[in-house]
VOBAFI-214521 format. One record per residue: residue number from 1; x, y negated, z negated of N, C-alpha, C, O in turn. Coordinates in steps of 0.001 Angstrom, whole numbers, plus 500000, padded with zeros to 6 digits. Each point is the difference from the previous one (the first is absolute). Example, Ala and Ser with C-alpha at 12.3 -4.5 7.8 and 13.67 -1.06 7.14 Angstrom:
// VOBAFI-214521
+-----+--------+--------+--------+--------+--------+--------+--------+--------+--------+--------+--------+--------+
: pos :    n.u :    n.v :    n.w :   ca.u :   ca.v :   ca.w :    c.u :    c.v :    c.w :    o.u :    o.v :    o.w :
+-----+--------+--------+--------+--------+--------+--------+--------+--------+--------+--------+--------+--------+
:   1 : 513190 : 505690 : 492200 : 499110 : 498810 : 500000 : 500900 : 498800 : 500000 : 501036 : 500019 : 499335 :
:   2 : 498614 : 498931 : 501385 : 500820 : 498810 : 499940 : 499230 : 498910 : 499270 : 500509 : 498892 : 499831 :
+-----+--------+--------+--------+--------+--------+--------+--------+--------+--------+--------+--------+--------+
// end
This chain:
// VOBAFI-214521
+-----+--------+--------+--------+--------+--------+--------+--------+--------+--------+--------+--------+--------+
: pos :    n.u :    n.v :    n.w :   ca.u :   ca.v :   ca.w :    c.u :    c.v :    c.w :    o.u :    o.v :    o.w :
+-----+--------+--------+--------+--------+--------+--------+--------+--------+--------+--------+--------+--------+
:   1 : 700984 : 433932 : 179879 : 500699 : 501044 : 499547 : 501516 : 499381 : 499913 : 500388 : 499112 : 500760 :
:   2 : 500297 : 501391 : 498360 : 501524 : 500092 : 499845 : 500878 : 501138 : 500396 : 499741 : 501132 : 499592 :
:   3 : 501295 : 498632 : 501189 : 500689 : 500685 : 500401 : 501638 : 500073 : 499376 : 500838 : 499104 : 500102 :
:   4 : 499284 : 501825 : 499436 : 501434 : 500686 : 499581 : 501076 : 499847 : 501008 : 500093 : 500761 : 500963 :
:   5 : 500589 : 498411 : 498850 : 500800 : 500090 : 500941 : 501395 : 500056 : 499428 : 500908 : 499532 : 500687 :
:   6 : 499413 : 501077 : 497932 : 501428 : 500634 : 499552 : 500167 : 501079 : 500562 : 499387 : 501064 : 500087 :
:   7 : 501645 : 498462 : 500328 : 501056 : 501259 : 500491 : 499414 : 500544 : 501701 : 500334 : 501061 : 500528 :
:   8 : 498835 : 498002 : 500020 : 499567 : 500244 : 501022 : 501631 : 499462 : 500905 : 500867 : 499170 : 499729 :
:   9 : 498960 : 501647 : 501225 : 501209 : 500480 : 501023 : 499973 : 499076 : 501262 : 499666 : 500232 : 501163 :
:  10 : 500718 : 498838 : 498322 : 499670 : 498743 : 501036 : 500935 : 500353 : 501705 : 501046 : 500606 : 499765 :
:  11 : 498767 : 499158 : 501576 : 500947 : 499941 : 500694 : 499553 : 498825 : 501322 : 498862 : 499625 : 500280 :
:  12 : 502339 : 500003 : 500328 : 499576 : 499052 : 500953 : 499653 : 500554 : 501425 : 500343 : 501083 : 500473 :
:  13 : 498859 : 497875 : 500136 : 499232 : 500782 : 501360 : 501348 : 500125 : 501085 : 500997 : 499294 : 500149 :
:  14 : 498674 : 501565 : 500314 : 500904 : 500005 : 501038 : 500154 : 499525 : 501238 : 500636 : 500489 : 500934 :
:  15 : 498502 : 498150 : 498991 : 499971 : 498840 : 500924 : 500855 : 499020 : 499296 : 500272 : 498927 : 500538 :
:  16 : 499995 : 501264 : 498748 : 500628 : 498642 : 498784 : 501452 : 500012 : 500670 : 500385 : 498916 : 500439 :
:  17 : 500253 : 501910 : 499657 : 501774 : 499631 : 501017 : 500914 : 499229 : 499202 : 501045 : 499442 : 500337 :
:  18 : 498330 : 500629 : 498443 : 501229 : 499387 : 499080 : 499656 : 498426 : 499609 : 500534 : 499355 : 499098 :
:  19 : 498704 : 500312 : 501579 : 499507 : 498376 : 500227 : 499698 : 499441 : 498574 : 500122 : 500704 : 498997 :
:  20 : 499514 : 498112 : 500970 : 499309 : 499400 : 498625 : 498584 : 499868 : 500019 : 499485 : 499467 : 499017 :
:  21 : 499791 : 500916 : 501916 : 498693 : 500324 : 499936 : 499088 : 501426 : 500021 : 499099 : 500370 : 500752 :
:  22 : 501671 : 500379 : 497851 : 499560 : 501607 : 500254 : 498987 : 499703 : 499125 : 499835 : 498904 : 499465 :
:  23 : 499379 : 502230 : 500368 : 498993 : 500909 : 499133 : 500477 : 501020 : 499767 : 500813 : 500698 : 500607 :
:  24 : 498491 : 499439 : 498166 : 500787 : 501469 : 499335 : 498191 : 500513 : 499637 : 499073 : 499195 : 499912 :
:  25 : 500822 : 502105 : 499949 : 499252 : 500791 : 500501 : 500091 : 501415 : 498625 : 500955 : 500769 : 499885 :
:  26 : 498065 : 499235 : 499428 : 500064 : 501232 : 498742 : 498604 : 500725 : 500484 : 498907 : 499511 : 500284 :
:  27 : 501658 : 502123 : 499692 : 498531 : 500813 : 500255 : 499945 : 500167 : 498286 : 500839 : 500450 : 499219 :
:  28 : 497767 : 498970 : 500555 : 499740 : 500538 : 498751 : 498265 : 500998 : 499592 : 499023 : 500124 : 500739 :
:  29 : 501129 : 500265 : 498247 : 498892 : 500905 : 499913 : 498350 : 499237 : 500645 : 499245 : 500461 : 500855 :
:  30 : 500616 : 498114 : 498258 : 499014 : 499440 : 500122 : 500114 : 498917 : 501677 : 499106 : 499317 : 500498 :
:  31 : 502125 : 500871 : 499935 : 499705 : 499718 : 501548 : 501363 : 499499 : 500331 : 500954 : 500579 : 499480 :
:  32 : 499317 : 498114 : 501560 : 501148 : 500120 : 500341 : 500376 : 498323 : 499625 : 499253 : 499055 : 500255 :
:  33 : 501948 : 500862 : 499151 : 500456 : 498493 : 499362 : 500652 : 499312 : 500832 : 500554 : 500649 : 500888 :
:  34 : 499592 : 498037 : 499127 : 500497 : 499187 : 501164 : 500508 : 498742 : 499352 : 499176 : 499321 : 499389 :
:  35 : 502420 : 500173 : 500681 : 500373 : 498968 : 499491 : 501372 : 499711 : 500910 : 500584 : 500696 : 500831 :
:  36 : 499651 : 498069 : 498680 : 500793 : 499232 : 500774 : 501929 : 500508 : 499810 : 500757 : 499657 : 499092 :
:  37 : 499459 : 500958 : 501744 : 501609 : 500055 : 499496 : 500986 : 499182 : 499067 : 500663 : 500175 : 498977 :
:  38 : 499050 : 498789 : 501993 : 500846 : 499076 : 498881 : 500003 : 499055 : 498915 : 500817 : 499266 : 499443 :
:  39 : 497449 : 501153 : 500427 : 499455 : 499654 : 498180 : 499125 : 501125 : 500258 : 498999 : 500163 : 500698 :
:  40 : 501860 : 500745 : 498328 : 498950 : 501362 : 499903 : 499316 : 499859 : 498469 : 499977 : 500986 : 499263 :
:  41 : 499566 : 497949 : 500384 : 499408 : 500015 : 498492 : 498177 : 500308 : 500550 : 499429 : 501060 : 499746 :
:  42 : 499932 : 497823 : 500990 : 498439 : 500194 : 500131 : 499871 : 501029 : 501049 : 500639 : 499682 : 501003 :
:  43 : 498721 : 501492 : 499101 : 499202 : 500977 : 500729 : 498749 : 500017 : 500351 : 499204 : 499497 : 499208 :
:  44 : 500288 : 501078 : 502054 : 498488 : 499992 : 499997 : 499835 : 501475 : 500514 : 500561 : 500503 : 500973 :
:  45 : 498701 : 499980 : 498311 : 499562 : 501728 : 500594 : 498539 : 499989 : 501066 : 498919 : 499513 : 499668 :
:  46 : 501322 : 501021 : 501400 : 498597 : 500255 : 500687 : 499931 : 501807 : 500063 : 500877 : 500746 : 499564 :
:  47 : 498033 : 499610 : 500999 : 499534 : 501332 : 500186 : 501021 : 500203 : 500743 : 500825 : 499274 : 500554 :
:  48 : 498912 : 502307 : 499338 : 500705 : 500749 : 501372 : 499956 : 499684 : 501363 : 500860 : 499618 : 500794 :
:  49 : 497408 : 500736 : 499343 : 499300 : 500011 : 501438 : 500431 : 497861 : 500446 : 500099 : 499653 : 501177 :
:  50 : 500022 : 499621 : 498005 : 500585 : 498529 : 500149 : 501331 : 500361 : 500732 : 500260 : 499976 : 501203 :
:  51 : 500364 : 500302 : 497922 : 501444 : 500317 : 500350 : 500300 : 500454 : 501549 : 500667 : 499374 : 500824 :
:  52 : 498686 : 501837 : 499343 : 499798 : 500560 : 501152 : 499597 : 499275 : 501469 : 500447 : 500260 : 501118 :
:  53 : 498599 : 498790 : 498502 : 499447 : 499587 : 500669 : 501084 : 498528 : 500558 : 500228 : 499552 : 501123 :
:  54 : 500086 : 500171 : 497959 : 500742 : 498869 : 499975 : 501428 : 500565 : 501268 : 500354 : 499576 : 501101 :
:  55 : 500089 : 501488 : 498050 : 501308 : 500925 : 501192 : 499107 : 500036 : 501102 : 500276 : 499116 : 500811 :
:  56 : 498553 : 501730 : 499578 : 499431 : 499464 : 501656 : 500285 : 499320 : 500091 : 501230 : 500061 : 500007 :
:  57 : 498236 : 498539 : 500169 : 500008 : 498928 : 500447 : 501617 : 499316 : 500288 : 500341 : 499408 : 501024 :
:  58 : 500329 : 500807 : 498023 : 501254 : 499581 : 500394 : 500913 : 500847 : 500671 : 501113 : 499476 : 500051 :
:  59 : 498823 : 501830 : 500573 : 500759 : 500446 : 500658 : 499200 : 500214 : 501400 : 500587 : 500479 : 500970 :
:  60 : 497682 : 499040 : 499101 : 499637 : 500247 : 501436 : 500288 : 499058 : 500685 : 499373 : 499939 : 501057 :
:  61 : 501479 : 499139 : 498721 : 500503 : 499222 : 500819 : 500890 : 500055 : 500646 : 501034 : 500403 : 499467 :
:  62 : 498999 : 499193 : 502095 : 501056 : 499923 : 501435 : 501858 : 499769 : 498592 : 500841 : 500809 : 499607 :
:  63 : 498932 : 497628 : 500143 : 501680 : 500108 : 499297 : 499858 : 500741 : 498877 : 501101 : 500512 : 499794 :
:  64 : 497995 : 499875 : 499223 : 499989 : 500401 : 498535 : 500393 : 498915 : 499074 : 500772 : 500065 : 499042 :
:  65 : 498186 : 498357 : 501669 : 500348 : 499087 : 499037 : 498483 : 499615 : 499383 : 499693 : 498887 : 499574 :
:  66 : 499641 : 502008 : 500465 : 498028 : 499953 : 499754 : 500184 : 499356 : 498836 : 499017 : 499282 : 499816 :
:  67 : 501696 : 500628 : 499377 : 500167 : 499273 : 498850 : 500554 : 498978 : 499409 : 500018 : 499721 : 498801 :
:  68 : 500446 : 499718 : 502115 : 500953 : 499217 : 499951 : 499388 : 498481 : 499714 : 499386 : 499557 : 500971 :
:  69 : 500661 : 499726 : 498083 : 499362 : 498547 : 499716 : 499556 : 499520 : 501253 : 498786 : 499994 : 500200 :
:  70 : 501923 : 499633 : 500608 : 499886 : 499136 : 501321 : 499351 : 500958 : 500969 : 499727 : 499523 : 501102 :
:  71 : 500063 : 501380 : 498744 : 498736 : 500927 : 501154 : 498748 : 500392 : 499114 : 499062 : 500313 : 500734 :
:  72 : 500616 : 499771 : 497879 : 499100 : 500314 : 499194 : 499316 : 499206 : 499142 : 499135 : 500482 : 499268 :
+-----+--------+--------+--------+--------+--------+--------+--------+--------+--------+--------+--------+--------+
// end
């Protein structure tokens, strides 16, 4: 499936804190787009249900770092 990312409203993760390892997210009609903030070229799109599961996983840890590359 092809997703039209033209005009997508990208925003940085609230966990970013202005650091260099940020992701940007855009809510689309066809899913949720995710891309690297420092290289906003390529992006991938996941289903709304998959995005919700990912967010629940990250926020469900005691330190909020459930999706940190060192712990996941």
